[in-house]
All heavy atoms as a GROMACS GRO file, in nm:
protein
  481
    1MET      N    1   0.084  -0.118   0.000
    1MET     CA    2   0.000   0.000   0.000
    1MET      C    3   0.088   0.124   0.000
    1MET      O    4   0.196   0.125   0.057
    1MET     CB    5  -0.093  -0.001   0.121
    1MET     CG    6  -0.196  -0.112   0.114
    1MET     SD    7  -0.337  -0.108   0.225
    1MET     CE    8  -0.281  -0.034   0.372
    2ALA      N    9   0.040   0.224  -0.067
    2ALA     CA   10   0.115   0.350  -0.077
    2ALA      C   11   0.115   0.418   0.060
    2ALA      O   12   0.013   0.426   0.126
    2ALA     CB   13   0.052   0.440  -0.181
    3ASP      N   14   0.231   0.469   0.098
    3ASP     CA   15   0.236   0.536   0.227
    3ASP      C   16   0.211   0.686   0.209
    3ASP      O   17   0.205   0.738   0.098
    3ASP     CB   18   0.368   0.510   0.299
    3ASP     CG   19   0.489   0.569   0.229
    3ASP    OD1   20   0.475   0.632   0.125
    3ASP    OD2   21   0.600   0.551   0.283
    4PHE      N   22   0.192   0.753   0.320
    4PHE     CA   23   0.156   0.894   0.320
    4PHE      C   24   0.261   0.979   0.248
    4PHE      O   25   0.226   1.070   0.173
    4PHE     CB   26   0.138   0.942   0.465
    4PHE     CG   27   0.112   1.089   0.474
    4PHE    CD1   28  -0.015   1.138   0.447
    4PHE    CD2   29   0.212   1.178   0.508
    4PHE    CE1   30  -0.041   1.275   0.454
    4PHE    CE2   31   0.188   1.314   0.516
    4PHE     CZ   32   0.060   1.362   0.489
    5ILE      N   33   0.388   0.950   0.269
    5ILE     CA   34   0.496   1.028   0.207
    5ILE      C   35   0.489   1.020   0.056
    5ILE      O   36   0.498   1.122  -0.014
    5ILE     CB   37   0.634   0.982   0.258
    5ILE    CG1   38   0.645   0.999   0.410
    5ILE    CG2   39   0.746   1.055   0.186
    5ILE    CD1   40   0.638   1.141   0.460
    6ASP      N   41   0.471   0.899   0.003
    6ASP     CA   42   0.460   0.883  -0.142
    6ASP      C   43   0.338   0.958  -0.197
    6ASP      O   44   0.347   1.025  -0.300
    6ASP     CB   45   0.450   0.736  -0.181
    6ASP     CG   46   0.582   0.663  -0.167
    6ASP    OD1   47   0.688   0.729  -0.169
    6ASP    OD2   48   0.580   0.539  -0.154
    7LYS      N   49   0.227   0.946  -0.128
    7LYS     CA   50   0.106   1.015  -0.172
    7LYS      C   51   0.127   1.166  -0.174
    7LYS      O   52   0.085   1.234  -0.268
    7LYS     CB   53  -0.012   0.980  -0.082
    7LYS     CG   54  -0.061   0.838  -0.100
    7LYS     CD   55  -0.178   0.810  -0.008
    7LYS     CE   56  -0.227   0.669  -0.021
    7LYS     NZ   57  -0.342   0.641   0.065
    8ALA      N   58   0.194   1.218  -0.072
    8ALA     CA   59   0.221   1.362  -0.066
    8ALA      C   60   0.314   1.405  -0.179
    8ALA      O   61   0.293   1.510  -0.241
    8ALA     CB   62   0.280   1.399   0.069
    9LYS      N   63   0.415   1.325  -0.207
    9LYS     CA   64   0.508   1.357  -0.316
    9LYS      C   65   0.436   1.358  -0.450
    9LYS      O   66   0.461   1.446  -0.533
    9LYS     CB   67   0.622   1.254  -0.321
    9LYS     CG   68   0.724   1.269  -0.211
    9LYS     CD   69   0.832   1.162  -0.224
    9LYS     CE   70   0.931   1.168  -0.111
    9LYS     NZ   71   1.032   1.059  -0.122
   10HIS      N   72   0.348   1.263  -0.470
   10HIS     CA   73   0.277   1.254  -0.597
   10HIS      C   74   0.180   1.371  -0.614
   10HIS      O   75   0.168   1.427  -0.724
   10HIS     CB   76   0.205   1.121  -0.609
   10HIS     CG   77   0.298   1.004  -0.601
   10HIS    ND1   78   0.257   0.879  -0.563
   10HIS    CD2   79   0.432   0.992  -0.624
   10HIS    CE1   80   0.360   0.796  -0.564
   10HIS    NE2   81   0.468   0.864  -0.600
   11LYS      N   82   0.114   1.410  -0.507
   11LYS     CA   83   0.024   1.526  -0.513
   11LYS      C   84   0.106   1.653  -0.536
   11LYS      O   85   0.065   1.740  -0.614
   11LYS     CB   86  -0.058   1.537  -0.384
   11LYS     CG   87  -0.162   1.645  -0.388
   11LYS     CD   88  -0.267   1.617  -0.493
   11LYS     CE   89  -0.378   1.720  -0.492
   11LYS     NZ   90  -0.477   1.697  -0.598
   12ALA      N   91   0.220   1.664  -0.469
   12ALA     CA   92   0.306   1.781  -0.488
   12ALA      C   93   0.355   1.790  -0.632
   12ALA      O   94   0.362   1.900  -0.689
   12ALA     CB   95   0.424   1.776  -0.392
   13GLU      N   96   0.388   1.676  -0.692
   13GLU     CA   97   0.432   1.674  -0.831
   13GLU      C   98   0.321   1.728  -0.922
   13GLU      O   99   0.347   1.808  -1.013
   13GLU     CB  100   0.471   1.533  -0.873
   13GLU     CG  101   0.521   1.523  -1.015
   13GLU     CD  102   0.565   1.383  -1.055
   13GLU    OE1  103   0.544   1.286  -0.977
   13GLU    OE2  104   0.619   1.370  -1.164
   14GLU      N  105   0.198   1.686  -0.895
   14GLU     CA  106   0.085   1.735  -0.974
   14GLU      C  107   0.068   1.886  -0.957
   14GLU      O  108   0.052   1.960  -1.054
   14GLU     CB  109  -0.043   1.664  -0.932
   14GLU     CG  110  -0.166   1.715  -1.006
   14GLU     CD  111  -0.297   1.669  -0.944
   14GLU    OE1  112  -0.298   1.589  -0.850
   14GLU    OE2  113  -0.401   1.717  -0.992
   15LEU      N  114   0.072   1.932  -0.833
   15LEU     CA  115   0.052   2.075  -0.806
   15LEU      C  116   0.165   2.162  -0.864
   15LEU      O  117   0.139   2.269  -0.918
   15LEU     CB  118   0.038   2.099  -0.655
   15LEU     CG  119  -0.085   2.035  -0.591
   15LEU    CD1  120  -0.081   2.052  -0.440
   15LEU    CD2  121  -0.213   2.093  -0.649
   16MET      N  122   0.288   2.113  -0.854
   16MET     CA  123   0.400   2.188  -0.912
   16MET      C  124   0.388   2.191  -1.065
   16MET      O  125   0.420   2.292  -1.128
   16MET     CB  126   0.534   2.127  -0.871
   16MET     CG  127   0.569   2.150  -0.726
   16MET     SD  128   0.585   2.325  -0.685
   16MET     CE  129   0.724   2.370  -0.784
   17GLY      N  130   0.342   2.082  -1.121
   17GLY     CA  131   0.319   2.079  -1.265
   17GLY      C  132   0.215   2.180  -1.307
   17GLY      O  133   0.230   2.249  -1.408
   18ASN      N  134   0.110   2.190  -1.228
   18ASN     CA  135   0.006   2.289  -1.255
   18ASN      C  136   0.063   2.430  -1.251
   18ASN      O  137   0.034   2.513  -1.337
   18ASN     CB  138  -0.108   2.273  -1.154
   18ASN     CG  139  -0.228   2.359  -1.188
   18ASN    OD1  140  -0.229   2.431  -1.286
   18ASN    ND2  141  -0.330   2.350  -1.106
   19ALA      N  142   0.146   2.457  -1.150
   19ALA     CA  143   0.208   2.589  -1.138
   19ALA      C  144   0.301   2.618  -1.256
   19ALA      O  145   0.300   2.729  -1.312
   19ALA     CB  146   0.286   2.599  -1.007
   20LYS      N  147   0.379   2.519  -1.297
   20LYS     CA  148   0.469   2.536  -1.412
   20LYS      C  149   0.389   2.563  -1.539
   20LYS      O  150   0.424   2.650  -1.618
   20LYS     CB  151   0.554   2.411  -1.435
   20LYS     CG  152   0.671   2.395  -1.345
   20LYS     CD  153   0.749   2.270  -1.389
   20LYS     CE  154   0.858   2.233  -1.297
   20LYS     NZ  155   0.927   2.110  -1.340
   21GLU      N  156   0.283   2.485  -1.558
   21GLU     CA  157   0.203   2.503  -1.679
   21GLU      C  158   0.142   2.642  -1.682
   21GLU      O  159   0.145   2.710  -1.785
   21GLU     CB  160   0.094   2.396  -1.687
   21GLU     CG  161   0.013   2.406  -1.815
   21GLU     CD  162  -0.092   2.298  -1.828
   21GLU    OE1  163  -0.128   2.234  -1.727
   21GLU    OE2  164  -0.138   2.278  -1.941
   22THR      N  165   0.087   2.685  -1.570
   22THR     CA  166   0.026   2.818  -1.562
   22THR      C  167   0.130   2.926  -1.588
   22THR      O  168   0.106   3.020  -1.664
   22THR     CB  169  -0.040   2.839  -1.425
   22THR    OG1  170  -0.142   2.739  -1.409
   22THR    CG2  171  -0.102   2.976  -1.413
   23ALA      N  172   0.248   2.914  -1.525
   23ALA     CA  173   0.354   3.013  -1.546
   23ALA      C  174   0.398   3.014  -1.692
   23ALA      O  175   0.420   3.122  -1.750
   23ALA     CB  176   0.473   2.982  -1.456
   24GLY      N  177   0.409   2.897  -1.753
   24GLY     CA  178   0.447   2.890  -1.893
   24GLY      C  179   0.345   2.955  -1.984
   24GLY      O  180   0.380   3.025  -2.079
   25GLU      N  181   0.217   2.934  -1.952
   25GLU     CA  182   0.112   2.996  -2.033
   25GLU      C  183   0.111   3.147  -2.017
   25GLU      O  184   0.094   3.221  -2.114
   25GLU     CB  185  -0.024   2.938  -1.994
   25GLU     CG  186  -0.042   2.794  -2.038
   25GLU     CD  187  -0.166   2.728  -1.982
   25GLU    OE1  188  -0.234   2.786  -1.894
   25GLU    OE2  189  -0.195   2.614  -2.024
   26LYS      N  190   0.130   3.195  -1.895
   26LYS     CA  191   0.128   3.340  -1.869
   26LYS      C  192   0.248   3.412  -1.931
   26LYS      O  193   0.239   3.530  -1.964
   26LYS     CB  194   0.126   3.368  -1.718
   26LYS     CG  195   0.005   3.315  -1.646
   26LYS     CD  196  -0.119   3.394  -1.679
   26LYS     CE  197  -0.236   3.342  -1.598
   26LYS     NZ  198  -0.363   3.397  -1.638
   27THR      N  199   0.360   3.341  -1.945
   27THR     CA  200   0.482   3.403  -1.999
   27THR      C  201   0.510   3.361  -2.143
   27THR      O  202   0.617   3.391  -2.196
   27THR     CB  203   0.604   3.366  -1.911
   27THR    OG1  204   0.620   3.224  -1.911
   27THR    CG2  205   0.587   3.418  -1.769
   28ASP      N  206   0.413   3.293  -2.205
   28ASP     CA  207   0.430   3.243  -2.342
   28ASP      C  208   0.553   3.154  -2.357
   28ASP      O  209   0.619   3.154  -2.460
   28ASP     CB  210   0.435   3.358  -2.444
   28ASP     CG  211   0.303   3.430  -2.455
   28ASP    OD1  212   0.197   3.363  -2.444
   28ASP    OD2  213   0.303   3.552  -2.475
   29ASN      N  214   0.583   3.078  -2.253
   29ASN     CA  215   0.694   2.983  -2.255
   29ASN      C  216   0.635   2.844  -2.279
   29ASN      O  217   0.594   2.776  -2.185
   29ASN     CB  218   0.772   2.991  -2.123
   29ASN     CG  219   0.894   2.902  -2.121
   29ASN    OD1  220   0.901   2.803  -2.192
   29ASN    ND2  221   0.990   2.938  -2.036
   30ASP      N  222   0.631   2.804  -2.405
   30ASP     CA  223   0.569   2.676  -2.440
   30ASP      C  224   0.641   2.557  -2.378
   30ASP      O  225   0.577   2.458  -2.343
   30ASP     CB  226   0.564   2.660  -2.592
   30ASP     CG  227   0.469   2.761  -2.657
   30ASP    OD1  228   0.378   2.810  -2.588
   30ASP    OD2  229   0.488   2.789  -2.778
   31ASP      N  230   0.774   2.566  -2.367
   31ASP     CA  231   0.850   2.455  -2.308
   31ASP      C  232   0.812   2.435  -2.161
   31ASP      O  233   0.794   2.322  -2.116
   31ASP     CB  234   1.001   2.478  -2.320
   31ASP     CG  235   1.050   2.468  -2.464
   31ASP    OD1  236   0.983   2.402  -2.546
   31ASP    OD2  237   1.156   2.526  -2.494
   32LEU      N  238   0.802   2.544  -2.087
   32LEU     CA  239   0.766   2.535  -1.945
   32LEU      C  240   0.623   2.484  -1.930
   32LEU      O  241   0.595   2.400  -1.843
   32LEU     CB  242   0.782   2.671  -1.876
   32LEU     CG  243   0.756   2.675  -1.726
   32LEU    CD1  244   0.851   2.582  -1.651
   32LEU    CD2  245   0.769   2.817  -1.673
   33ALA      N  246   0.533   2.532  -2.015
   33ALA     CA  247   0.394   2.486  -2.009
   33ALA      C  248   0.385   2.336  -2.037
   33ALA      O  249   0.313   2.263  -1.969
   33ALA     CB  250   0.308   2.565  -2.107
   34ALA      N  251   0.460   2.290  -2.136
   34ALA     CA  252   0.460   2.148  -2.170
   34ALA      C  253   0.520   2.064  -2.058
   34ALA      O  254   0.469   1.956  -2.025
   34ALA     CB  255   0.536   2.125  -2.300
   35GLU      N  256   0.628   2.114  -1.999
   35GLU     CA  257   0.690   2.042  -1.887
   35GLU      C  258   0.592   2.033  -1.770
   35GLU      O  259   0.581   1.929  -1.705
   35GLU     CB  260   0.818   2.115  -1.843
   35GLU     CG  261   0.891   2.046  -1.731
   35GLU     CD  262   1.018   2.120  -1.688
   35GLU    OE1  263   1.074   2.195  -1.770
   35GLU    OE2  264   1.057   2.103  -1.572
   36GLY      N  265   0.520   2.141  -1.745
   36GLY     CA  266   0.421   2.141  -1.638
   36GLY      C  267   0.310   2.043  -1.663
   36GLY      O  268   0.267   1.970  -1.573
   37ALA      N  269   0.261   2.038  -1.788
   37ALA     CA  270   0.155   1.943  -1.822
   37ALA      C  271   0.204   1.800  -1.804
   37ALA      O  272   0.131   1.713  -1.754
   37ALA     CB  273   0.109   1.966  -1.965
   38LYS      N  274   0.329   1.775  -1.842
   38LYS     CA  275   0.388   1.641  -1.826
   38LYS      C  276   0.398   1.605  -1.678
   38LYS      O  277   0.365   1.494  -1.638
   38LYS     CB  278   0.526   1.638  -1.891
   38LYS     CG  279   0.593   1.503  -1.884
   38LYS     CD  280   0.732   1.510  -1.946
   38LYS     CE  281   0.831   1.454  -1.855
   38LYS     NZ  282   0.927   1.515  -1.784
   39ASP      N  283   0.444   1.700  -1.597
   39ASP     CA  284   0.456   1.674  -1.453
   39ASP      C  285   0.319   1.647  -1.390
   39ASP      O  286   0.307   1.559  -1.303
   39ASP     CB  287   0.521   1.793  -1.382
   39ASP     CG  288   0.669   1.808  -1.415
   39ASP    OD1  289   0.727   1.716  -1.476
   39ASP    OD2  290   0.726   1.914  -1.381
   40GLN      N  291   0.218   1.722  -1.433
   40GLN     CA  292   0.083   1.699  -1.381
   40GLN      C  293   0.035   1.559  -1.414
   40GLN      O  294  -0.018   1.488  -1.328
   40GLN     CB  295  -0.016   1.798  -1.443
   40GLN     CG  296  -0.018   1.932  -1.379
   40GLN     CD  297  -0.128   2.016  -1.440
   40GLN    OE1  298  -0.244   2.000  -1.403
   40GLN    NE2  299  -0.092   2.103  -1.532
   41ALA      N  300   0.053   1.520  -1.539
   41ALA     CA  301   0.010   1.388  -1.582
   41ALA      C  302   0.083   1.278  -1.505
   41ALA      O  303   0.023   1.179  -1.463
   41ALA     CB  304   0.032   1.371  -1.732
   42SER      N  305   0.212   1.297  -1.484
   42SER     CA  306   0.292   1.200  -1.410
   42SER      C  307   0.241   1.188  -1.266
   42SER      O  308   0.223   1.078  -1.214
   42SER     CB  309   0.439   1.240  -1.412
   42SER     OG  310   0.515   1.155  -1.332
   43GLY      N  311   0.218   1.302  -1.202
   43GLY     CA  312   0.168   1.301  -1.064
   43GLY      C  313   0.032   1.234  -1.053
   43GLY      O  314   0.008   1.155  -0.961
   44LYS      N  315  -0.057   1.265  -1.148
   44LYS     CA  316  -0.190   1.205  -1.146
   44LYS      C  317  -0.183   1.055  -1.169
   44LYS      O  318  -0.254   0.978  -1.104
   44LYS     CB  319  -0.278   1.270  -1.252
   44LYS     CG  320  -0.324   1.409  -1.215
   44LYS     CD  321  -0.410   1.470  -1.325
   44LYS     CE  322  -0.451   1.611  -1.288
   44LYS     NZ  323  -0.537   1.671  -1.392
   45THR      N  324  -0.096   1.012  -1.260
   45THR     CA  325  -0.080   0.869  -1.287
   45THR      C  326  -0.031   0.797  -1.162
   45THR      O  327  -0.080   0.688  -1.127
   45THR     CB  328   0.018   0.847  -1.404
   45THR    OG1  329  -0.034   0.911  -1.519
   45THR    CG2  330   0.040   0.700  -1.431
   46LYS      N  331   0.065   0.857  -1.094
   46LYS     CA  332   0.116   0.796  -0.971
   46LYS      C  333   0.009   0.789  -0.863
   46LYS      O  334   0.003   0.693  -0.786
   46LYS     CB  335   0.239   0.873  -0.921
   46LYS     CG  336   0.360   0.854  -1.012
   46LYS     CD  337   0.474   0.942  -0.969
   46LYS     CE  338   0.592   0.931  -1.066
   46LYS     NZ  339   0.699   1.026  -1.032
   47GLN      N  340  -0.078   0.890  -0.858
   47GLN     CA  341  -0.187   0.889  -0.760
   47GLN      C  342  -0.287   0.778  -0.790
   47GLN      O  343  -0.339   0.714  -0.698
   47GLN     CB  344  -0.257   1.025  -0.759
   47GLN     CG  345  -0.171   1.134  -0.697
   47GLN     CD  346  -0.238   1.269  -0.705
   47GLN    OE1  347  -0.345   1.287  -0.647
   47GLN    NE2  348  -0.178   1.363  -0.778
   48VAL      N  349  -0.312   0.752  -0.917
   48VAL     CA  350  -0.398   0.640  -0.953
   48VAL      C  351  -0.334   0.509  -0.907
   48VAL      O  352  -0.402   0.422  -0.852
   48VAL     CB  353  -0.426   0.638  -1.106
   48VAL    CG1  354  -0.493   0.508  -1.147
   48VAL    CG2  355  -0.512   0.757  -1.146
   49GLY      N  356  -0.204   0.498  -0.925
   49GLY     CA  357  -0.133   0.380  -0.877
   49GLY      C  358  -0.145   0.365  -0.726
   49GLY      O  359  -0.162   0.254  -0.674
   50ASP      N  360  -0.136   0.478  -0.656
   50ASP     CA  361  -0.153   0.475  -0.510
   50ASP      C  362  -0.291   0.422  -0.473
   50ASP      O  363  -0.306   0.339  -0.382
   50ASP     CB  364  -0.136   0.615  -0.450
   50ASP     CG  365   0.005   0.670  -0.461
   50ASP    OD1  366   0.100   0.591  -0.483
   50ASP    OD2  367   0.020   0.794  -0.449
   51ASP      N  368  -0.393   0.472  -0.544
   51ASP     CA  369  -0.531   0.429  -0.516
   51ASP      C  370  -0.549   0.280  -0.542
   51ASP      O  371  -0.614   0.210  -0.465
   51ASP     CB  372  -0.630   0.510  -0.601
   51ASP     CG  373  -0.637   0.656  -0.561
   51ASP    OD1  374  -0.591   0.691  -0.450
   51ASP    OD2  375  -0.688   0.737  -0.642
   52ILE      N  376  -0.491   0.233  -0.652
   52ILE     CA  377  -0.501   0.090  -0.684
   52ILE      C  378  -0.432   0.007  -0.577
   52ILE      O  379  -0.485  -0.094  -0.532
   52ILE     CB  380  -0.441   0.062  -0.824
   52ILE    CG1  381  -0.531   0.123  -0.931
   52ILE    CG2  382  -0.423  -0.088  -0.846
   52ILE    CD1  383  -0.470   0.125  -1.069
   53SER      N  384  -0.315   0.052  -0.535
   53SER     CA  385  -0.242  -0.018  -0.430
   53SER      C  386  -0.322  -0.024  -0.300
   53SER      O  387  -0.329  -0.128  -0.235
   53SER     CB  388  -0.107   0.051  -0.407
   53SER     OG  389  -0.038  -0.008  -0.300
   54ASP      N  390  -0.383   0.089  -0.264
   54ASP     CA  391  -0.464   0.093  -0.142
   54ASP      C  392  -0.583  -0.001  -0.152
   54ASP      O  393  -0.615  -0.074  -0.057
   54ASP     CB  394  -0.512   0.235  -0.115
   54ASP     CG  395  -0.402   0.328  -0.069
   54ASP    OD1  396  -0.293   0.278  -0.033
   54ASP    OD2  397  -0.424   0.451  -0.070
   55THR      N  398  -0.650  -0.001  -0.268
   55THR     CA  399  -0.766  -0.088  -0.288
   55THR      C  400  -0.726  -0.234  -0.281
   55THR      O  401  -0.795  -0.316  -0.217
   55THR     CB  402  -0.834  -0.056  -0.422
   55THR    OG1  403  -0.876   0.082  -0.421
   55THR    CG2  404  -0.955  -0.145  -0.444
   56ALA      N  405  -0.616  -0.266  -0.345
   56ALA     CA  406  -0.568  -0.405  -0.341
   56ALA      C  407  -0.536  -0.446  -0.198
   56ALA      O  408  -0.567  -0.558  -0.155
   56ALA     CB  409  -0.445  -0.421  -0.430
   57GLY      N  410  -0.474  -0.356  -0.122
   57GLY     CA  411  -0.444  -0.386   0.018
   57GLY      C  412  -0.569  -0.406   0.101
   57GLY      O  413  -0.575  -0.495   0.186
   58ASP      N  414  -0.671  -0.323   0.074
   58ASP     CA  415  -0.798  -0.337   0.146
   58ASP      C  416  -0.864  -0.471   0.116
   58ASP      O  417  -0.916  -0.538   0.206
   58ASP     CB  418  -0.894  -0.223   0.108
   58ASP     CG  419  -0.848  -0.088   0.160
   58ASP    OD1  420  -0.760  -0.083   0.249
   58ASP    OD2  421  -0.903   0.014   0.110
   59ILE      N  422  -0.861  -0.509  -0.010
   59ILE     CA  423  -0.920  -0.639  -0.049
   59ILE      C  424  -0.845  -0.752   0.018
   59ILE      O  425  -0.905  -0.846   0.071
   59ILE     CB  426  -0.922  -0.653  -0.203
   59ILE    CG1  427  -1.021  -0.555  -0.263
   59ILE    CG2  428  -0.955  -0.797  -0.244
   59ILE    CD1  429  -1.014  -0.542  -0.413
   60LYS      N  430  -0.712  -0.744   0.016
   60LYS     CA  431  -0.629  -0.848   0.079
   60LYS      C  432  -0.664  -0.858   0.227
   60LYS      O  433  -0.678  -0.968   0.281
   60LYS     CB  434  -0.483  -0.816   0.060
   60LYS     CG  435  -0.390  -0.915   0.126
   60LYS     CD  436  -0.245  -0.871   0.113
   60LYS     CE  437  -0.162  -0.949   0.210
   60LYS     NZ  438  -0.077  -0.869   0.292
   61ASP      N  439  -0.676  -0.742   0.293
   61ASP     CA  440  -0.706  -0.741   0.435
   61ASP      C  441  -0.841  -0.807   0.465
   61ASP      O  442  -0.857  -0.877   0.565
   61ASP     CB  443  -0.706  -0.598   0.489
   61ASP     CG  444  -0.568  -0.538   0.497
   61ASP    OD1  445  -0.467  -0.614   0.487
   61ASP    OD2  446  -0.558  -0.414   0.511
   62LYS      N  447  -0.939  -0.786   0.378
   62LYS     CA  448  -1.072  -0.845   0.398
   62LYS      C  449  -1.068  -0.998   0.391
   62LYS      O  450  -1.143  -1.066   0.459
   62LYS     CB  451  -1.171  -0.789   0.298
   62LYS     CG  452  -1.210  -0.647   0.329
   62LYS     CD  453  -1.313  -0.593   0.232
   62LYS     CE  454  -1.344  -0.448   0.271
   62LYS     NZ  455  -1.447  -0.390   0.189
   63PHE      N  456  -0.978  -1.050   0.305
   63PHE     CA  457  -0.972  -1.193   0.290
   63PHE      C  458  -0.881  -1.260   0.394
   63PHE      O  459  -0.893  -1.379   0.418
   63PHE     CB  460  -0.925  -1.230   0.148
   63PHE     CG  461  -1.033  -1.215   0.046
   63PHE    CD1  462  -1.030  -1.111  -0.043
   63PHE    CD2  463  -1.138  -1.305   0.040
   63PHE    CE1  464  -1.129  -1.095  -0.139
   63PHE    CE2  465  -1.239  -1.292  -0.054
   63PHE     CZ  466  -1.235  -1.186  -0.144
   64THR      N  467  -0.791  -1.184   0.452
   64THR     CA  468  -0.698  -1.244   0.548
   64THR      C  469  -0.740  -1.222   0.692
   64THR      O  470  -0.680  -1.280   0.782
   64THR     CB  471  -0.555  -1.190   0.527
   64THR    OG1  472  -0.554  -1.048   0.540
   64THR    CG2  473  -0.501  -1.230   0.392
   65ASN      N  474  -0.838  -1.140   0.716
   65ASN     CA  475  -0.883  -1.115   0.854
   65ASN      C  476  -1.006  -1.193   0.888
   65ASN      O  477  -1.086  -1.237   0.832
   65ASN     CB  478  -0.910  -0.965   0.879
   65ASN     CG  479  -0.782  -0.888   0.885
   65ASN    OD1  480  -0.680  -0.940   0.921
   65ASN    ND2  481  -0.789  -0.762   0.850
   0.00000   0.00000   0.00000
């Protein structure tokens, strides 16, 4: 199961990506905006993985308890 630290890092990656993308859009820096979008997608993907891991752990716990 994903621990709190990993979940926080993944959320932070998403939020920093959002900030980069916004800054890139406001300054017409396409590279920064693209990097931000990539970081957001990466963070969101990792969060989905965290959710899947948590769900799998919950299911395992139900069958082993």
